C-alpha positions as CSV (number, residue, x, y, z in Angstrom):
1,M,27.7,9.0,45.8
2,N,27.0,5.4,45.1
3,K,25.4,4.0,41.9
4,V,22.0,3.3,43.5
5,T,21.7,6.9,45.0
6,R,22.7,8.4,41.6
7,N,20.1,6.3,39.8
8,L,17.4,7.2,42.3
9,L,18.2,10.9,42.0
10,T,18.1,10.7,38.2
11,F,14.7,8.9,38.3
12,S,13.3,11.5,40.7
13,C,14.4,14.4,38.4
14,I,12.8,12.8,35.4
15,C,9.5,12.3,37.3
16,L,9.5,15.9,38.5
17,L,10.1,17.2,35.0
18,T,7.3,15.0,33.6
19,L,4.9,16.1,36.3
20,S,5.7,19.8,35.8
21,C,5.1,19.5,32.0
22,K,1.8,17.8,32.5
23,N,0.8,20.5,35.1
24,T,1.6,23.3,32.6
25,K,-0.5,21.7,29.9
26,T,-3.4,21.3,32.4
27,E,-3.1,25.0,33.4
28,E,-3.1,26.0,29.7
29,K,-6.3,24.0,29.1
30,N,-8.1,25.5,32.0
31,K,-6.9,29.1,31.3
32,P,-9.9,31.3,30.4
33,T,-10.0,32.7,26.9
34,N,-8.7,36.2,26.5
35,V,-8.9,38.7,23.7
36,Q,-5.8,37.5,22.1
37,D,-7.2,33.9,21.9
38,S,-10.4,35.2,20.3
39,T,-8.3,37.1,17.7
40,V,-6.7,33.8,16.8
41,V,-10.1,32.2,16.4
42,T,-11.2,35.0,14.0
43,E,-8.0,34.5,12.0
44,N,-8.7,30.8,11.8
45,N,-12.2,31.5,10.5
46,T,-10.8,33.6,7.7
47,H,-8.7,30.7,6.6
48,K,-11.8,28.5,6.2
49,D,-12.4,29.9,2.7
50,S,-8.8,29.2,1.6
51,D,-9.1,25.7,3.1
52,K,-12.2,25.1,1.0
53,Q,-10.4,26.3,-2.1
54,S,-7.5,23.9,-1.4
55,D,-9.9,21.0,-0.8
56,S,-11.7,21.7,-4.0
57,G,-8.4,21.9,-5.8
58,F,-7.2,18.5,-4.4
59,E,-10.6,17.0,-5.4
60,L,-10.2,18.4,-8.9
61,M,-6.7,17.0,-9.2
62,S,-8.0,13.5,-8.5
63,T,-11.1,13.7,-10.7
64,E,-10.3,16.1,-13.6
65,S,-8.7,14.9,-16.9
66,L,-7.9,16.1,-20.4
67,G,-9.4,13.4,-22.5
68,K,-7.8,10.2,-21.1
69,L,-4.8,12.1,-19.7
70,K,-5.0,12.6,-16.0
71,L,-2.7,12.8,-12.9
72,E,-1.3,9.5,-11.5
73,L,-1.2,7.9,-15.0
74,G,1.7,5.5,-15.4
75,T,4.3,5.6,-18.2
76,T,2.9,2.5,-20.0
77,K,-0.5,4.2,-20.4
78,I,1.1,7.5,-21.4
79,K,3.1,5.7,-24.2
80,E,-0.1,4.0,-25.3
81,L,-1.9,7.3,-25.6
82,F,0.9,9.5,-27.1
83,G,3.9,7.3,-27.9
84,E,7.4,7.9,-26.8
85,P,8.1,11.4,-25.7
86,E,9.7,13.7,-28.2
87,E,11.9,15.1,-25.5
88,K,12.8,14.0,-22.0
89,T,14.7,15.9,-19.3
90,K,17.2,14.2,-17.1
91,S,15.6,12.7,-14.0
92,E,16.5,15.0,-11.0
93,I,15.8,15.0,-7.3
94,W,13.7,18.0,-6.1
95,E,15.0,19.4,-2.9
96,V,11.6,20.4,-1.7
97,D,10.6,16.7,-1.1
98,G,13.5,14.5,-2.1
99,E,11.5,12.9,-5.0
100,Y,12.8,12.3,-8.5
101,R,11.1,14.2,-11.3
102,Q,11.4,14.1,-15.1
103,D,9.6,16.1,-17.8
104,W,8.2,14.3,-20.9
105,K,7.5,16.7,-23.7
106,Y,5.4,16.2,-26.8
107,P,5.8,19.7,-28.5
108,T,4.1,18.6,-31.7
109,K,1.0,17.6,-29.7
110,G,1.2,20.6,-27.3
111,I,1.6,18.4,-24.2
112,E,4.1,18.6,-21.4
113,L,4.1,16.2,-18.4
114,T,6.0,16.2,-15.2
115,L,6.5,12.7,-13.9
116,K,7.3,11.7,-10.3
117,G,9.3,8.6,-9.5
118,E,12.8,7.3,-9.8
119,F,12.3,4.6,-12.5
120,D,10.2,4.5,-15.7
121,S,8.2,1.6,-14.1
122,T,7.3,3.6,-11.1
123,R,6.8,7.1,-12.6
124,T,3.4,8.7,-12.6
125,V,2.0,12.0,-13.9
126,E,2.2,14.7,-11.3
127,M,1.6,17.8,-13.5
128,I,0.1,18.4,-16.9
129,T,0.4,21.4,-19.2
130,I,-1.3,21.6,-22.6
131,R,-1.0,24.3,-25.3
132,K,-1.8,24.8,-28.9
133,P,-2.0,22.5,-31.0
134,C,-3.4,20.2,-28.2
135,E,-7.1,19.4,-28.8
136,L,-7.8,17.6,-25.4
137,K,-10.6,19.0,-23.3
138,T,-11.4,18.9,-19.6
139,K,-14.5,17.0,-18.3
140,K,-16.4,20.4,-18.6
141,L,-15.4,20.5,-22.3
142,I,-12.9,23.3,-21.9
143,G,-9.9,23.3,-24.2
144,I,-7.3,25.5,-25.9
145,R,-9.1,28.5,-27.5
146,S,-12.2,28.2,-25.2
147,E,-13.6,31.6,-24.3
148,Y,-12.8,33.2,-20.9
149,D,-16.5,33.5,-20.1
150,K,-17.2,29.8,-20.8
151,V,-14.3,28.8,-18.5
152,Q,-15.6,31.1,-15.8
153,S,-19.1,29.8,-16.1
154,A,-18.0,26.1,-16.1
155,Y,-15.9,26.4,-12.9
156,K,-17.6,29.4,-11.2
157,D,-18.0,27.9,-7.8
158,K,-14.4,26.7,-7.6
159,I,-12.5,29.7,-8.8
160,D,-9.9,31.2,-6.4
161,K,-10.8,34.9,-6.9
162,S,-7.8,36.1,-4.9
163,A,-5.3,34.3,-7.3
164,S,-7.2,35.0,-10.6
165,N,-7.5,37.9,-13.0
166,T,-8.4,38.5,-16.7
167,E,-5.3,36.6,-17.9
168,T,-5.4,33.7,-15.4
169,L,-8.1,31.7,-13.7
170,V,-7.1,29.5,-10.8
171,V,-9.6,26.7,-10.2
172,G,-9.1,25.2,-6.7
173,S,-5.9,26.8,-5.6
174,V,-2.2,27.2,-6.6
175,Y,-1.6,24.3,-4.2
176,G,-3.7,22.0,-6.3
177,G,-6.2,22.3,-9.1
178,L,-6.4,23.8,-12.6
179,I,-4.8,27.0,-14.0
180,F,-6.1,28.5,-17.2
181,N,-4.0,31.1,-18.9
182,F,-5.6,33.4,-21.5
183,E,-4.5,35.5,-24.4
184,D,-7.1,37.7,-26.1
185,K,-9.8,36.2,-23.7
186,K,-9.2,32.7,-25.1
187,V,-7.4,29.8,-23.3
188,K,-3.7,29.7,-24.2
189,S,-2.7,26.9,-21.8
190,I,-4.2,24.6,-19.2
191,F,-2.3,23.3,-16.2
192,I,-3.4,20.5,-13.8
193,G,-1.4,19.9,-10.6
194,A,0.2,21.9,-7.8
195,S,2.1,25.0,-8.9
196,A,3.1,25.9,-5.4
197,E,4.4,23.8,-2.5
């Protein structure tokens, strides 16, 4: 078989494959909906609530703060607010996304930050946890030792009921938002960020 014939045959095969793929997609589009398809639609509708929770969580992550401390804050501003960290972990790459992370801890202030970025100049706050003796408060004036009912009232329309109980309130979702942990019905710690990937 000469070179021209072989090239023509190869080109014809590619064209046939392409046309057959397009034809299958057209058939799929025109196929009438059956019971199985409507079940999928129903399942998708049940996910709308969890999507709303995730959306409100991402919104909270971009708007909520603890005093002047918020996500995406750079290292220069952190040092202005709190000074040099009392403890720093070694910068490590997380396998889940290939990004560098480092924890900055201020135990005497009750603050722990997870920073994302390879170098100090590019690192920003990705997660915040506060505990006693921290006195910072959220925009809704919730802080350490706030009452359970006050937190529930302040964030009532954004609480993820499926992930919350009497010891933990998840505002937004575990994929993004705030998590309040309680002891004796008073806030023990506040977390801002994503606790699950």
